[in-house]
Steps between C-alpha positions, in 0.01 A plus 500: 500500500783517246486760223669449165568873499618550141203305365266722699657837424515416129130415521434824688696699241287367215177509698517857632510790250835680473305822548537419872801718574702664775481879549804540273333300222686171556275196440426309823232265369700187593571634850142592575365189333723275710400679821134449409570132423657452843210679668250271331700188585530593867131590521382179334746248645632653824845338497707499818823521301567655162820503295559692177737267311727677252698408189856576609600320180218455249715278270752308712816400318481144632168455321628661179803270499264203488252645247645805317158602365364543852323840498740612225223681311447729801859625513532869411703548182767709670571208737570250224862393431693735274653207309326186376535226757645732760365546852375834627735671741214572741180315593226507238261792520135413460309693238259703712278791388679833543233632735500188719873475578512821710203380704670185631732685744199699623313174565798370697526822704128493580503135610803566721342808660180306569694212652375240253771238464680518165726207417723448198818294479786543252508238222139398561157592370202587715361155414797341678451718808134397501590133461741517793262692725217261414716209612578671830148621581345332805144544379281572195642726230333714236726582205377799302630497144404532137774251410386143438849366581411516868212254456766235567498600869129427553459238773163437662651294781703802616236761419706662223301659223548766234276805471513572128363835379233461237411867486690732732490406866122504504482160336747237617496134404589285800718230347501174695563142392141443389517807275834390353371150423189642334700753297823313421454141612785520755553599861754753626788253491421412140466855374875564458535183290198603292648847445842378388351242263249748354747789492428863578576770240461773765802354682695390193452131579486300175328194640492173307392563140175320429416451868229748586318556827241225453756242390729594788212457746417157356862387524523617861173324583639180349853510643470717812778752438780593262726229639230242429457627145875485434515149645228398255693659214805292594296179533447336158224286653289804589215510251297799621721756329434554132790479258494876444481578873799277572697658217422855612593428859825334395588799281430734795707302751765773540231759575317265736822436694532866603145637481388382846763712675396803297124457538482386862518783751791487741414411859839562659553874450722653776247745642595810701348564840169686482173546687205378296236620747245720328545844664209677665673836478781622275860434594597856401197733519699807392628320191147383414374860515792627292461229237124549480546873442796467263329245277136599544397164643197653668205269542695184416735554794221607734288197419789263564593670829138483614478132406820414684398684815155340491 
């Protein structure tokens, strides 16, 4: 089981009231919510291995170089260049709620004390870590995320599916190829092409103007993949494309030349050594006790410990 950690702790932050606080009054709603999420996932799915995949770089420069608008709307104002056209001196800082940012290091400390593998790699997003781990996994994989980008990894033949939260962790949509075809008209391999053609405002991807989700799905059904569509655009004898579709795709050729590298998750991330085995008892019991007391993690920590030991 691979967790898209940021996706889940953001969801926990907005799903658990910020009245859930540590003894000193610090909000810990994201921390406790994430612990409860993990408890529910382990109870319901009983994974042998579990990895919390982290965003070591939520907006990698190599993606921004290809599409400058990539996640640009999420950059905190203080991280923007001081001069027009200039580059920030440090990596972009994601705009995160003031009461969530301090909880992220606590989440990391808690996962480490429990012995739950936590993997992030410089210059890569959690999606890329997940893509690489999925490629290396010897058996079935459940990817837990609220991010549709990872639908591209769904592969029935290898037992790879996405568990997509519909409402908290109590209601998860199991996304397999049949679900993708019913919802979007594509399989996992086609989802990345659909996404780049359609665009995604939440990621700053412009897409091809005039090519919406339904049109993109029809084009992919007709031509197989983006390469097939572009071959049809270049072939004057191809009659299935309308005049307006051909024109729009021609006008978007520069975007379409770079978008696949931005949209497709990396599968060759240089991973550090780690033990993915789901622990039955905490790696550092004293640290678990100290963290639980310091941050008032109470029942959330106890429920997870009981679930792991059981």
